[in-house]
N, CA, C and O atoms as a GROMACS GRO file, in nm:
protein
  504
    1MET      N    1  -2.290  -1.235   6.034
    1MET     CA    2  -2.342  -1.367   6.004
    1MET      C    3  -2.275  -1.433   5.909
    1MET      O    4  -2.252  -1.387   5.798
    2ALA      N    5  -2.239  -1.552   5.952
    2ALA     CA    6  -2.142  -1.635   5.855
    2ALA      C    7  -2.227  -1.672   5.735
    2ALA      O    8  -2.347  -1.694   5.752
    3ASP      N    9  -2.169  -1.680   5.608
    3ASP     CA   10  -2.198  -1.719   5.500
    3ASP      C   11  -2.224  -1.868   5.482
    3ASP      O   12  -2.132  -1.948   5.459
    4ASP      N   13  -2.340  -1.900   5.492
    4ASP     CA   14  -2.317  -2.063   5.487
    4ASP      C   15  -2.362  -2.135   5.360
    4ASP      O   16  -2.374  -2.256   5.343
    5SER      N   17  -2.384  -2.040   5.277
    5SER     CA   18  -2.428  -2.063   5.132
    5SER      C   19  -2.322  -2.130   5.060
    5SER      O   20  -2.205  -2.127   5.096
    6ILE      N   21  -2.374  -2.201   4.941
    6ILE     CA   22  -2.281  -2.281   4.847
    6ILE      C   23  -2.228  -2.172   4.764
    6ILE      O   24  -2.122  -2.188   4.703
    7TRP      N   25  -2.307  -2.044   4.756
    7TRP     CA   26  -2.241  -1.974   4.674
    7TRP      C   27  -2.093  -1.924   4.651
    7TRP      O   28  -2.038  -1.901   4.543
    8PRO      N   29  -2.038  -1.910   4.788
    8PRO     CA   30  -1.880  -1.880   4.760
    8PRO      C   31  -1.816  -1.997   4.683
    8PRO      O   32  -1.758  -1.977   4.576
    9ALA      N   33  -1.826  -2.122   4.737
    9ALA     CA   34  -1.763  -2.221   4.634
    9ALA      C   35  -1.791  -2.209   4.494
    9ALA      O   36  -1.705  -2.236   4.410
   10GLN      N   37  -1.914  -2.168   4.463
   10GLN     CA   38  -1.968  -2.200   4.329
   10GLN      C   39  -1.888  -2.073   4.260
   10GLN      O   40  -1.833  -2.091   4.152
   11ARG      N   41  -1.881  -1.938   4.330
   11ARG     CA   42  -1.808  -1.854   4.254
   11ARG      C   43  -1.644  -1.884   4.227
   11ARG      O   44  -1.580  -1.854   4.126
   12GLN      N   45  -1.597  -1.957   4.353
   12GLN     CA   46  -1.453  -1.997   4.318
   12GLN      C   47  -1.442  -2.078   4.212
   12GLN      O   48  -1.364  -2.040   4.124
   13LEU      N   49  -1.506  -2.196   4.194
   13LEU     CA   50  -1.541  -2.272   4.066
   13LEU      C   51  -1.529  -2.214   3.936
   13LEU      O   52  -1.447  -2.245   3.849
   14LEU      N   53  -1.626  -2.117   3.928
   14LEU     CA   54  -1.652  -2.056   3.822
   14LEU      C   55  -1.544  -1.978   3.761
   14LEU      O   56  -1.515  -1.975   3.642
   15GLY      N   57  -1.476  -1.903   3.879
   15GLY     CA   58  -1.368  -1.830   3.866
   15GLY      C   59  -1.251  -1.880   3.817
   15GLY      O   60  -1.179  -1.815   3.742
   16GLU      N   61  -1.223  -2.013   3.863
   16GLU     CA   62  -1.102  -2.125   3.824
   16GLU      C   63  -1.132  -2.147   3.697
   16GLU      O   64  -1.040  -2.146   3.616
   17PHE      N   65  -1.247  -2.167   3.660
   17PHE     CA   66  -1.283  -2.206   3.511
   17PHE      C   67  -1.264  -2.117   3.419
   17PHE      O   68  -1.213  -2.152   3.313
   18ILE      N   69  -1.302  -1.983   3.441
   18ILE     CA   70  -1.289  -1.888   3.340
   18ILE      C   71  -1.130  -1.849   3.329
   18ILE      O   72  -1.075  -1.814   3.224
   19ARG      N   73  -1.073  -1.860   3.442
   19ARG     CA   74  -0.928  -1.827   3.420
   19ARG      C   75  -0.864  -1.951   3.330
   19ARG      O   76  -0.798  -1.924   3.230
   20SER      N   77  -0.887  -2.081   3.370
   20SER     CA   78  -0.826  -2.182   3.296
   20SER      C   79  -0.867  -2.170   3.131
   20SER      O   80  -0.793  -2.198   3.036
   21GLN      N   81  -0.995  -2.125   3.126
   21GLN     CA   82  -1.027  -2.137   2.984
   21GLN      C   83  -0.954  -2.019   2.910
   21GLN      O   84  -0.901  -2.034   2.800
   22ARG      N   85  -0.956  -1.908   2.975
   22ARG     CA   86  -0.868  -1.805   2.928
   22ARG      C   87  -0.732  -1.796   2.878
   22ARG      O   88  -0.690  -1.727   2.785
   23ARG      N   89  -0.648  -1.902   2.979
   23ARG     CA   90  -0.520  -1.937   2.958
   23ARG      C   91  -0.516  -2.026   2.842
   23ARG      O   92  -0.434  -2.003   2.753
   24LEU      N   93  -0.596  -2.127   2.834
   24LEU     CA   94  -0.629  -2.211   2.714
   24LEU      C   95  -0.638  -2.150   2.574
   24LEU      O   96  -0.609  -2.203   2.467
   25ALA      N   97  -0.682  -2.036   2.597
   25ALA     CA   98  -0.726  -1.938   2.476
   25ALA      C   99  -0.607  -1.859   2.432
   25ALA      O  100  -0.596  -1.795   2.328
   26LYS      N  101  -0.521  -1.872   2.526
   26LYS     CA  102  -0.389  -1.800   2.529
   26LYS      C  103  -0.444  -1.634   2.497
   26LYS      O  104  -0.412  -1.568   2.398
   27LEU      N  105  -0.537  -1.589   2.610
   27LEU     CA  106  -0.549  -1.460   2.599
   27LEU      C  107  -0.523  -1.397   2.751
   27LEU      O  108  -0.524  -1.457   2.858
   28SER      N  109  -0.500  -1.261   2.726
   28SER     CA  110  -0.456  -1.172   2.838
   28SER      C  111  -0.579  -1.168   2.912
   28SER      O  112  -0.677  -1.219   2.856
   29LEU      N  113  -0.596  -1.111   3.042
   29LEU     CA  114  -0.704  -1.075   3.116
   29LEU      C  115  -0.758  -0.953   3.039
   29LEU      O  116  -0.877  -0.924   3.026
   30ARG      N  117  -0.657  -0.888   2.992
   30ARG     CA  118  -0.704  -0.745   2.910
   30ARG      C  119  -0.784  -0.789   2.805
   30ARG      O  120  -0.898  -0.744   2.799
   31ASP      N  121  -0.737  -0.881   2.707
   31ASP     CA  122  -0.772  -0.920   2.604
   31ASP      C  123  -0.930  -0.975   2.607
   31ASP      O  124  -1.026  -0.934   2.542
   32LEU      N  125  -0.921  -1.085   2.709
   32LEU     CA  126  -1.075  -1.120   2.748
   32LEU      C  127  -1.168  -1.026   2.779
   32LEU      O  128  -1.282  -1.026   2.733
   33ALA      N  129  -1.117  -0.932   2.866
   33ALA     CA  130  -1.198  -0.833   2.921
   33ALA      C  131  -1.262  -0.748   2.824
   33ALA      O  132  -1.374  -0.700   2.845
   34GLU      N  133  -1.196  -0.727   2.716
   34GLU     CA  134  -1.210  -0.649   2.607
   34GLU      C  135  -1.315  -0.690   2.522
   34GLU      O  136  -1.409  -0.621   2.481
   35ARG      N  137  -1.285  -0.838   2.494
   35ARG     CA  138  -1.371  -0.911   2.388
   35ARG      C  139  -1.506  -0.917   2.446
   35ARG      O  140  -1.601  -0.913   2.368
   36ALA      N  141  -1.536  -0.928   2.616
   36ALA     CA  142  -1.648  -0.978   2.658
   36ALA      C  143  -1.691  -0.845   2.697
   36ALA      O  144  -1.800  -0.858   2.753
   37SER      N  145  -1.656  -0.718   2.692
   37SER     CA  146  -1.699  -0.587   2.741
   37SER      C  147  -1.731  -0.571   2.885
   37SER      O  148  -1.838  -0.526   2.926
   38VAL      N  149  -1.638  -0.608   2.955
   38VAL     CA  150  -1.600  -0.584   3.086
   38VAL      C  151  -1.478  -0.516   3.121
   38VAL      O  152  -1.381  -0.503   3.046
   39SER      N  153  -1.489  -0.472   3.246
   39SER     CA  154  -1.349  -0.381   3.278
   39SER      C  155  -1.254  -0.510   3.331
   39SER      O  156  -1.296  -0.611   3.388
   40ASN      N  157  -1.100  -0.476   3.293
   40ASN     CA  158  -0.999  -0.571   3.356
   40ASN      C  159  -1.027  -0.599   3.522
   40ASN      O  160  -1.031  -0.712   3.572
   41PRO      N  161  -1.044  -0.484   3.588
   41PRO     CA  162  -1.062  -0.552   3.754
   41PRO      C  163  -1.186  -0.612   3.781
   41PRO      O  164  -1.193  -0.677   3.885
   42TYR      N  165  -1.290  -0.602   3.706
   42TYR     CA  166  -1.403  -0.685   3.734
   42TYR      C  167  -1.367  -0.832   3.693
   42TYR      O  168  -1.390  -0.930   3.765
   43LEU      N  169  -1.306  -0.838   3.566
   43LEU     CA  170  -1.266  -0.972   3.513
   43LEU      C  171  -1.201  -1.045   3.626
   43LEU      O  172  -1.239  -1.151   3.676
   44SER      N  173  -1.095  -0.970   3.661
   44SER     CA  174  -0.982  -1.018   3.754
   44SER      C  175  -1.090  -1.076   3.884
   44SER      O  176  -1.082  -1.192   3.925
   45GLN      N  177  -1.172  -0.994   3.930
   45GLN     CA  178  -1.221  -1.032   4.053
   45GLN      C  179  -1.332  -1.165   4.040
   45GLN      O  180  -1.354  -1.253   4.122
   46LEU      N  181  -1.387  -1.144   3.913
   46LEU     CA  182  -1.448  -1.275   3.873
   46LEU      C  183  -1.340  -1.402   3.882
   46LEU      O  184  -1.363  -1.495   3.960
   47GLU      N  185  -1.248  -1.402   3.817
   47GLU     CA  186  -1.156  -1.503   3.816
   47GLU      C  187  -1.101  -1.557   3.969
   47GLU      O  188  -1.056  -1.668   3.996
   48ARG      N  189  -1.118  -1.462   4.043
   48ARG     CA  190  -1.087  -1.487   4.185
   48ARG      C  191  -1.194  -1.532   4.285
   48ARG      O  192  -1.173  -1.568   4.401
   49GLY      N  193  -1.311  -1.524   4.224
   49GLY     CA  194  -1.441  -1.577   4.285
   49GLY      C  195  -1.488  -1.463   4.380
   49GLY      O  196  -1.562  -1.482   4.476
   50LEU      N  197  -1.444  -1.359   4.347
   50LEU     CA  198  -1.484  -1.227   4.469
   50LEU      C  199  -1.654  -1.179   4.426
   50LEU      O  200  -1.725  -1.115   4.504
   51HIS      N  201  -1.693  -1.217   4.307
   51HIS     CA  202  -1.827  -1.132   4.256
   51HIS      C  203  -1.888  -1.247   4.208
   51HIS      O  204  -1.826  -1.347   4.171
   52ASP      N  205  -2.053  -1.228   4.209
   52ASP     CA  206  -2.154  -1.322   4.149
   52ASP      C  207  -2.176  -1.252   4.012
   52ASP      O  208  -2.258  -1.159   4.005
   53PRO      N  209  -2.102  -1.294   3.893
   53PRO     CA  210  -2.144  -1.243   3.757
   53PRO      C  211  -2.304  -1.273   3.700
   53PRO      O  212  -2.364  -1.380   3.715
   54SER      N  213  -2.348  -1.174   3.644
   54SER     CA  214  -2.476  -1.158   3.595
   54SER      C  215  -2.468  -1.284   3.470
   54SER      O  216  -2.366  -1.330   3.418
   55LEU      N  217  -2.573  -1.310   3.449
   55LEU     CA  218  -2.594  -1.416   3.317
   55LEU      C  219  -2.549  -1.338   3.191
   55LEU      O  220  -2.472  -1.397   3.116
   56ARG      N  221  -2.584  -1.224   3.162
   56ARG     CA  222  -2.530  -1.156   3.082
   56ARG      C  223  -2.370  -1.152   3.062
   56ARG      O  224  -2.317  -1.162   2.952
   57VAL      N  225  -2.304  -1.136   3.173
   57VAL     CA  226  -2.143  -1.141   3.176
   57VAL      C  227  -2.111  -1.272   3.146
   57VAL      O  228  -2.016  -1.291   3.070
   58VAL      N  229  -2.187  -1.388   3.205
   58VAL     CA  230  -2.135  -1.517   3.186
   58VAL      C  231  -2.152  -1.556   3.048
   58VAL      O  232  -2.074  -1.638   2.998
   59LYS      N  233  -2.226  -1.516   2.996
   59LYS     CA  234  -2.278  -1.520   2.827
   59LYS      C  235  -2.170  -1.458   2.746
   59LYS      O  236  -2.111  -1.506   2.650
   60ALA      N  237  -2.152  -1.333   2.807
   60ALA     CA  238  -2.039  -1.255   2.720
   60ALA      C  239  -1.911  -1.318   2.730
   60ALA      O  240  -1.844  -1.326   2.627
   61ILE      N  241  -1.868  -1.363   2.832
   61ILE     CA  242  -1.731  -1.425   2.861
   61ILE      C  243  -1.732  -1.547   2.801
   61ILE      O  244  -1.631  -1.575   2.736
   62ALA      N  245  -1.842  -1.648   2.808
   62ALA     CA  246  -1.842  -1.764   2.722
   62ALA      C  247  -1.834  -1.746   2.577
   62ALA      O  248  -1.768  -1.824   2.509
   63GLU      N  249  -1.910  -1.630   2.516
   63GLU     CA  250  -1.902  -1.628   2.377
   63GLU      C  251  -1.761  -1.560   2.338
   63GLU      O  252  -1.713  -1.587   2.228
   64ALA      N  253  -1.693  -1.475   2.424
   64ALA     CA  254  -1.554  -1.430   2.392
   64ALA      C  255  -1.459  -1.534   2.383
   64ALA      O  256  -1.360  -1.522   2.311
   65LEU      N  257  -1.482  -1.640   2.455
   65LEU     CA  258  -1.391  -1.776   2.458
   65LEU      C  259  -1.460  -1.879   2.329
   65LEU      O  260  -1.402  -1.986   2.309
   66ASP      N  261  -1.530  -1.859   2.281
   66ASP     CA  262  -1.610  -1.934   2.182
   66ASP      C  263  -1.645  -2.070   2.243
   66ASP      O  264  -1.623  -2.177   2.187
   67LEU      N  265  -1.709  -2.053   2.375
   67LEU     CA  266  -1.782  -2.175   2.433
   67LEU      C  267  -1.918  -2.134   2.478
   67LEU      O  268  -1.963  -2.022   2.456
   68SER      N  269  -1.993  -2.241   2.550
   68SER     CA  270  -2.129  -2.218   2.542
   68SER      C  271  -2.162  -2.183   2.678
   68SER      O  272  -2.100  -2.239   2.768
   69ALA      N  273  -2.248  -2.100   2.704
   69ALA     CA  274  -2.267  -2.022   2.843
   69ALA      C  275  -2.336  -2.154   2.939
   69ALA      O  276  -2.338  -2.152   3.062
   70ASP      N  277  -2.380  -2.238   2.873
   70ASP     CA  278  -2.424  -2.367   2.939
   70ASP      C  279  -2.295  -2.446   3.043
   70ASP      O  280  -2.309  -2.507   3.149
   71LEU      N  281  -2.187  -2.420   2.971
   71LEU     CA  282  -2.079  -2.506   2.998
   71LEU      C  283  -2.030  -2.436   3.137
   71LEU      O  284  -1.999  -2.502   3.237
   72PHE      N  285  -2.025  -2.285   3.130
   72PHE     CA  286  -1.983  -2.217   3.240
   72PHE      C  287  -2.104  -2.234   3.357
   72PHE      O  288  -2.070  -2.244   3.475
   73LEU      N  289  -2.230  -2.235   3.322
   73LEU     CA  290  -2.336  -2.254   3.417
   73LEU      C  291  -2.314  -2.394   3.496
   73LEU      O  292  -2.335  -2.408   3.617
   74ALA      N  293  -2.270  -2.487   3.417
   74ALA     CA  294  -2.258  -2.612   3.472
   74ALA      C  295  -2.140  -2.631   3.558
   74ALA      O  296  -2.141  -2.702   3.659
   75GLN      N  297  -2.035  -2.561   3.512
   75GLN     CA  298  -1.926  -2.581   3.600
   75GLN      C  299  -1.958  -2.492   3.731
   75GLN      O  300  -1.889  -2.514   3.830
   76ALA      N  301  -2.031  -2.420   3.735
   76ALA     CA  302  -2.056  -2.352   3.851
   76ALA      C  303  -2.193  -2.396   3.947
   76ALA      O  304  -2.237  -2.343   4.049
   77GLY      N  305  -2.229  -2.490   3.887
   77GLY     CA  306  -2.335  -2.594   3.944
   77GLY      C  307  -2.454  -2.490   3.955
   77GLY      O  308  -2.513  -2.474   4.062
   78LEU      N  309  -2.485  -2.423   3.842
   78LEU     CA  310  -2.597  -2.341   3.859
   78LEU      C  311  -2.709  -2.402   3.750
   78LEU      O  312  -2.812  -2.336   3.738
   79LEU      N  313  -2.693  -2.528   3.667
   79LEU     CA  314  -2.775  -2.580   3.581
   79LEU      C  315  -2.837  -2.695   3.649
   79LEU      O  316  -2.768  -2.774   3.713
   80GLY      N  317  -2.966  -2.706   3.638
   80GLY     CA  318  -3.063  -2.790   3.662
   80GLY      C  319  -3.036  -2.902   3.796
   80GLY      O  320  -3.044  -2.851   3.908
   81GLY      N  321  -3.012  -3.009   3.792
   81GLY     CA  322  -2.952  -3.113   3.908
   81GLY      C  323  -2.898  -3.063   4.003
   81GLY      O  324  -2.890  -2.941   4.011
   82PRO      N  325  -2.849  -3.144   4.098
   82PRO     CA  326  -2.744  -3.125   4.182
   82PRO      C  327  -2.595  -3.166   4.119
   82PRO      O  328  -2.495  -3.135   4.185
   83ASP      N  329  -2.581  -3.231   4.000
   83ASP     CA  330  -2.474  -3.236   3.947
   83ASP      C  331  -2.445  -3.147   3.847
   83ASP      O  332  -2.346  -3.159   3.775
   84GLY      N  333  -2.536  -3.048   3.836
   84GLY     CA  334  -2.504  -2.955   3.726
   84GLY      C  335  -2.529  -2.955   3.609
   84GLY      O  336  -2.500  -2.864   3.531
   85ARG      N  337  -2.604  -3.087   3.573
   85ARG     CA  338  -2.597  -3.132   3.436
   85ARG      C  339  -2.751  -3.154   3.403
   85ARG      O  340  -2.789  -3.255   3.343
   86GLY      N  341  -2.840  -3.050   3.446
   86GLY     CA  342  -2.968  -3.046   3.382
   86GLY      C  343  -3.051  -3.130   3.513
   86GLY      O  344  -3.051  -3.119   3.636
   87GLU      N  345  -3.116  -3.213   3.418
   87GLU     CA  346  -3.204  -3.305   3.513
   87GLU      C  347  -3.153  -3.438   3.514
   87GLU      O  348  -3.226  -3.533   3.486
   88GLY      N  349  -3.029  -3.450   3.545
   88GLY     CA  350  -2.954  -3.564   3.585
   88GLY      C  351  -2.894  -3.631   3.458
   88GLY      O  352  -2.834  -3.738   3.462
   89GLY      N  353  -2.918  -3.549   3.329
   89GLY     CA  354  -2.876  -3.637   3.207
   89GLY      C  355  -2.732  -3.611   3.185
   89GLY      O  356  -2.672  -3.519   3.241
   90PRO      N  357  -2.682  -3.688   3.110
   90PRO     CA  358  -2.522  -3.658   3.069
   90PRO      C  359  -2.507  -3.500   3.005
   90PRO      O  360  -2.593  -3.428   2.954
   91PRO      N  361  -2.380  -3.479   3.026
   91PRO     CA  362  -2.337  -3.344   2.950
   91PRO      C  363  -2.359  -3.364   2.794
   91PRO      O  364  -2.342  -3.467   2.729
   92ALA      N  365  -2.402  -3.237   2.749
   92ALA     CA  366  -2.422  -3.230   2.600
   92ALA      C  367  -2.290  -3.240   2.518
   92ALA      O  368  -2.302  -3.269   2.399
   93THR      N  369  -2.184  -3.221   2.561
   93THR     CA  370  -2.035  -3.213   2.494
   93THR      C  371  -1.938  -3.275   2.578
   93THR      O  372  -1.949  -3.299   2.698
   94THR      N  373  -1.837  -3.299   2.496
   94THR     CA  374  -1.698  -3.361   2.596
   94THR      C  375  -1.664  -3.264   2.668
   94THR      O  376  -1.638  -3.288   2.786
   95GLU      N  377  -1.653  -3.125   2.617
   95GLU     CA  378  -1.591  -3.000   2.702
   95GLU      C  379  -1.684  -2.987   2.828
   95GLU      O  380  -1.639  -2.959   2.939
   96GLU      N  381  -1.802  -3.006   2.807
   96GLU     CA  382  -1.914  -3.009   2.938
   96GLU      C  383  -1.874  -3.093   3.032
   96GLU      O  384  -1.865  -3.052   3.148
   97ALA      N  385  -1.840  -3.233   2.998
   97ALA     CA  386  -1.824  -3.337   3.064
   97ALA      C  387  -1.686  -3.318   3.138
   97ALA      O  388  -1.679  -3.336   3.260
   98ILE      N  389  -1.602  -3.290   3.082
   98ILE     CA  390  -1.458  -3.230   3.128
   98ILE      C  391  -1.486  -3.143   3.245
   98ILE      O  392  -1.436  -3.157   3.356
   99GLY      N  393  -1.580  -3.039   3.203
   99GLY     CA  394  -1.599  -2.921   3.279
   99GLY      C  395  -1.672  -2.936   3.428
   99GLY      O  396  -1.657  -2.871   3.532
  100ALA      N  397  -1.753  -3.045   3.394
  100ALA     CA  398  -1.836  -3.067   3.508
  100ALA      C  399  -1.797  -3.178   3.608
  100ALA      O  400  -1.860  -3.202   3.711
  101ASP      N  401  -1.681  -3.247   3.564
  101ASP     CA  402  -1.648  -3.334   3.636
  101ASP      C  403  -1.556  -3.298   3.771
  101ASP      O  404  -1.435  -3.275   3.769
  102SER      N  405  -1.644  -3.299   3.893
  102SER     CA  406  -1.574  -3.241   4.022
  102SER      C  407  -1.453  -3.350   4.076
  102SER      O  408  -1.407  -3.335   4.189
  103ALA      N  409  -1.414  -3.438   4.004
  103ALA     CA  410  -1.313  -3.532   4.071
  103ALA      C  411  -1.177  -3.480   4.011
  103ALA      O  412  -1.072  -3.529   4.052
  104LEU      N  413  -1.176  -3.375   3.909
  104LEU     CA  414  -1.083  -3.328   3.865
  104LEU      C  415  -1.053  -3.175   3.891
  104LEU      O  416  -1.142  -3.090   3.888
  105THR      N  417  -0.911  -3.148   3.918
  105THR     CA  418  -0.875  -3.022   3.951
  105THR      C  419  -0.867  -2.928   3.817
  105THR      O  420  -0.867  -2.970   3.702
  106ALA      N  421  -0.861  -2.802   3.855
  106ALA     CA  422  -0.892  -2.712   3.721
  106ALA      C  423  -0.775  -2.725   3.633
  106ALA      O  424  -0.784  -2.716   3.510
  107ASP      N  425  -0.664  -2.747   3.698
  107ASP     CA  426  -0.538  -2.771   3.611
  107ASP      C  427  -0.552  -2.892   3.519
  107ASP      O  428  -0.525  -2.889   3.399
  108GLN      N  429  -0.595  -2.992   3.581
  108GLN     CA  430  -0.634  -3.117   3.493
  108GLN      C  431  -0.723  -3.124   3.390
  108GLN      O  432  -0.708  -3.186   3.285
  109LYS      N  433  -0.843  -3.037   3.434
  109LYS     CA  434  -0.943  -2.985   3.333
  109LYS      C  435  -0.874  -2.914   3.226
  109LYS      O  436  -0.913  -2.944   3.113
  110LEU      N  437  -0.772  -2.819   3.236
  110LEU     CA  438  -0.720  -2.766   3.139
  110LEU      C  439  -0.632  -2.819   3.062
  110LEU      O  440  -0.610  -2.781   2.947
  111ALA      N  441  -0.568  -2.924   3.125
  111ALA     CA  442  -0.499  -3.030   3.030
  111ALA      C  443  -0.540  -3.092   2.938
  111ALA      O  444  -0.489  -3.106   2.826
  112LEU      N  445  -0.671  -3.150   2.997
  112LEU     CA  446  -0.758  -3.247   2.931
  112LEU      C  447  -0.834  -3.160   2.803
  112LEU      O  448  -0.847  -3.210   2.691
  113LEU      N  449  -0.868  -3.063   2.828
  113LEU     CA  450  -0.933  -2.946   2.740
  113LEU      C  451  -0.801  -2.955   2.641
  113LEU      O  452  -0.818  -3.015   2.535
  114ALA      N  453  -0.693  -2.908   2.663
  114ALA     CA  454  -0.608  -2.877   2.547
  114ALA      C  455  -0.572  -2.978   2.485
  114ALA      O  456  -0.522  -2.959   2.374
  115VAL      N  457  -0.583  -3.107   2.530
  115VAL     CA  458  -0.560  -3.217   2.426
  115VAL      C  459  -0.661  -3.260   2.354
  115VAL      O  460  -0.634  -3.280   2.236
  116TYR      N  461  -0.783  -3.284   2.391
  116TYR     CA  462  -0.907  -3.293   2.357
  116TYR      C  463  -0.910  -3.205   2.223
  116TYR      O  464  -0.924  -3.257   2.112
  117ARG      N  465  -0.895  -3.065   2.243
  117ARG     CA  466  -0.914  -2.948   2.124
  117ARG      C  467  -0.821  -2.999   2.047
  117ARG      O  468  -0.854  -3.046   1.938
  118SER      N  469  -0.678  -3.001   2.091
  118SER     CA  470  -0.586  -3.034   1.981
  118SER      C  471  -0.631  -3.107   1.879
  118SER      O  472  -0.647  -3.064   1.765
  119TYR      N  473  -0.661  -3.259   1.931
  119TYR     CA  474  -0.706  -3.359   1.833
  119TYR      C  475  -0.822  -3.327   1.759
  119TYR      O  476  -0.817  -3.365   1.642
  120ARG      N  477  -0.926  -3.268   1.793
  120ARG     CA  478  -1.047  -3.230   1.734
  120ARG      C  479  -0.995  -3.115   1.618
  120ARG      O  480  -1.048  -3.111   1.508
  121ASP      N  481  -0.894  -3.031   1.654
  121ASP     CA  482  -0.862  -2.921   1.563
  121ASP      C  483  -0.772  -2.990   1.438
  121ASP      O  484  -0.767  -2.946   1.323
  122ALA      N  485  -0.714  -3.087   1.482
  122ALA     CA  486  -0.624  -3.154   1.386
  122ALA      C  487  -0.709  -3.244   1.302
  122ALA      O  488  -0.662  -3.279   1.194
  123ASN      N  489  -0.828  -3.285   1.337
  123ASN     CA  490  -0.924  -3.367   1.233
  123ASN      C  491  -1.023  -3.256   1.164
  123ASN      O  492  -1.110  -3.294   1.085
  124ARG      N  493  -1.008  -3.140   1.193
  124ARG     CA  494  -1.063  -3.053   1.106
  124ARG      C  495  -0.976  -2.982   1.019
  124ARG      O  496  -1.025  -2.889   0.955
  125GLY      N  497  -0.863  -3.007   1.005
  125GLY     CA  498  -0.747  -2.967   0.901
  125GLY      C  499  -0.710  -2.815   0.937
  125GLY      O  500  -0.700  -2.724   0.854
  126ARG      N  501  -0.693  -2.805   1.068
  126ARG     CA  502  -0.648  -2.677   1.108
  126ARG      C  503  -0.514  -2.688   1.126
  126ARG      O  504  -0.448  -2.590   1.162
   0.00000   0.00000   0.00000
């Protein structure tokens, strides 16, 4: 029986988002896996969209990347409304808005997030 659900597409989006955030954080697969307390092979499979992670795993990965779990869930289209933004309201943060924008590719999101974070960090005196 063919899998007609939306889950494969959501797994792929979430996996691409995890990979882009890991690369943006300049972490190896091994480093992120260790920080999130998951195995390297499992994290690799998540990044390739081969598995549905549990909420615990999503939260652990988000925390390891110093991001909100909601951002990850919104990226996968698993929050509230059809646009992944709760009850149709605006994203809570700039990073969530970038992550939830379906008109951007994963690489474009990565580039925008890098620029945004560099400006934010510069303003914090880092």
